[in-house]
C-alpha positions in Angstrom: -17.8 -123.4 -27.4 -18.8 -120.6 -25.1 -21.0 -117.7 -25.9 -19.7 -114.2 -25.3 -22.0 -112.0 -23.2 -21.6 -108.2 -23.0 -23.9 -106.5 -20.4 -24.2 -102.8 -19.9 -25.5 -101.5 -16.6 -26.4 -97.8 -16.0 -27.8 -95.4 -13.5 -27.6 -95.2 -9.7 -29.4 -98.5 -9.4 -27.1 -100.1 -12.0 -30.0 -101.6 -13.9 -29.2 -103.7 -17.0 -29.8 -101.6 -20.1 -28.5 -103.9 -22.8 -27.1 -107.3 -23.4 -25.2 -108.5 -26.5 -24.8 -112.3 -26.9 -22.5 -113.6 -29.5 -22.8 -117.4 -30.0 -19.5 -119.1 -29.7 -20.0 -121.0 -33.0 -20.0 -117.8 -35.0 -17.7 -115.7 -32.8 -15.0 -115.4 -35.4 -17.5 -114.0 -38.0 -19.4 -111.9 -35.5 -16.4 -110.2 -34.0 -16.9 -107.3 -36.3 -20.4 -106.8 -34.8 -19.2 -106.2 -31.2 -20.2 -102.6 -30.2 -17.3 -100.1 -30.2 -17.8 -99.3 -26.6 -17.3 -103.0 -25.6 -14.3 -103.3 -28.0 -12.7 -100.2 -26.4 -13.4 -101.6 -22.9 -11.7 -104.9 -23.9 -8.7 -103.1 -25.4 -8.4 -100.8 -22.3 -8.3 -103.9 -20.1 -5.7 -105.6 -22.3 -8.0 -108.2 -23.8 -7.3 -109.0 -27.5 -10.3 -110.2 -29.5 -8.2 -113.0 -31.2 -7.4 -114.3 -27.7 -11.0 -114.1 -26.7 -12.1 -116.1 -29.7 -9.5 -118.8 -28.9 -10.5 -118.8 -25.2 -14.2 -119.3 -26.2 -13.3 -122.4 -28.0 -12.1 -124.1 -24.8 -15.0 -125.9 -23.0 -13.5 -125.2 -19.6 -13.4 -121.4 -20.1 -16.5 -120.0 -18.4 -17.2 -116.9 -16.3 -16.6 -113.2 -16.1 -13.6 -111.9 -18.1 -13.6 -108.2 -17.4 -15.7 -105.6 -15.6 -15.2 -102.0 -16.6 -16.7 -99.2 -14.4 -17.0 -95.7 -15.6 -17.8 -93.7 -12.5 -18.3 -90.4 -14.4 -21.0 -91.9 -16.5 -22.3 -94.2 -13.7 -22.0 -97.1 -16.1 -20.6 -100.7 -15.9 -19.8 -103.1 -18.7 -19.3 -106.8 -18.0 -17.9 -109.3 -20.5 -18.2 -113.0 -19.8 -18.1 -116.4 -21.4 -21.1 -118.5 -20.7 
């Protein structure tokens, strides 16, 4: 079962400002703890949380799922399975 990683990069140099790791084993329970910004980014990109949970349960599912760039805020959010 893969962990979900949500990374937020900010600023002109796009430095990593925060990382949220949700262990795959507790993803179903932890889904309610995902930051609203990340949930909005997922929804905006057409990713449903239930599908993300199901995907994380597949051993072969690894890598970046979505990258959302907000050019006005100079911010980037990356969601991946690792």
